[in-house]
N, C-alpha and C positions, 0 to 999 in steps of 0.2 A: 674367290671370285664368285659373284652372283650372276645368275642367268635370269634375264627378264623376258618373259614371253608376252607378246602383244598379238591381238587379233589383227588381221591384215588391214582392216578399215582403220583401226586406231594407229597402226604403224604409219600408214600413208598420211593420216591427219597430222601426226607428229612431224613427219618428214616435211610436209607442206609448211608447217609453222616454222621449222628450222630454216627452210629456204627463204621464207618471208623475212625472217630476222636478219639473215646474212645479206639479203638484197637491200634491205633498208640501211644497214650499216655501210654497205658499198656505195650506195647513192649519196649518203652524207659525205663521204670522203671524196668522191669523184665529182660531186656537183659543182665544186668551185672551178674546175677546169673542163673545157670541152675540146674535142678534136677539130680538125680542119673542116670535115664534112658538116659537123653540127654548126660551126661558126658560119660557114657559107650558107647553110640553110637559114640560120638566124637572120643574116643580112639579106637573104634572097639574092645571092650573087652566084655566078656560074664559074668564075675563074679564080684560081689561087693567087694570081698576080695582084688582084684587088686586095686580098688579105695581106699580101706582102707589102703593098704600098701603105696600108694602114699601120702595119708593124713598123716599117721603116720611118714613117712619119711620127711615130710615138703616140698614135691616136688610140691604140688598144694595147693592153698588156698581154704578154705571152711568156711561156716557159719553153725553153728548148734544151732538154736534157740529153738528147742525142741529135746527131747531125740532121736526120730527116724526120724527127718526131717533134712536132710543135704542138703545144697545148695552149689554148687561149683562156684567159681569165673571163669567166662568164659575166661578172659584174662590170668589167671594163667595156664589154660589148654592149651590155644593157645601157650603161651610162652614155656611150657614144650614140646609140640609137635615140635615146631620150633627149640628149643634148641637141640633136638635129631634128627633133619633132617640131612640126609647125602647129601653132595654136589655131584653133578653129575660129572662123569669122563669126561675129555676132551680127545678126540683122535686125 
């Protein structure tokens, strides 16, 4: 077994790089799905019943792997918002 000694400054720089790497990998995996709070923020709505109506109507995709944990597919929310965007008027 080898022992590697680092100066404190170098250790924390290495540690920060490792954290950045782990966080970037985590974002890539989780970016496809968002939770209820993020979905509500994206739609700028206040009530979960509105999300439920969108789910029940098949307007947005979601995954429910446990009874009370629902994740929403970010792309389907973006698509729904874009689909209902109004074109600007030309004067």
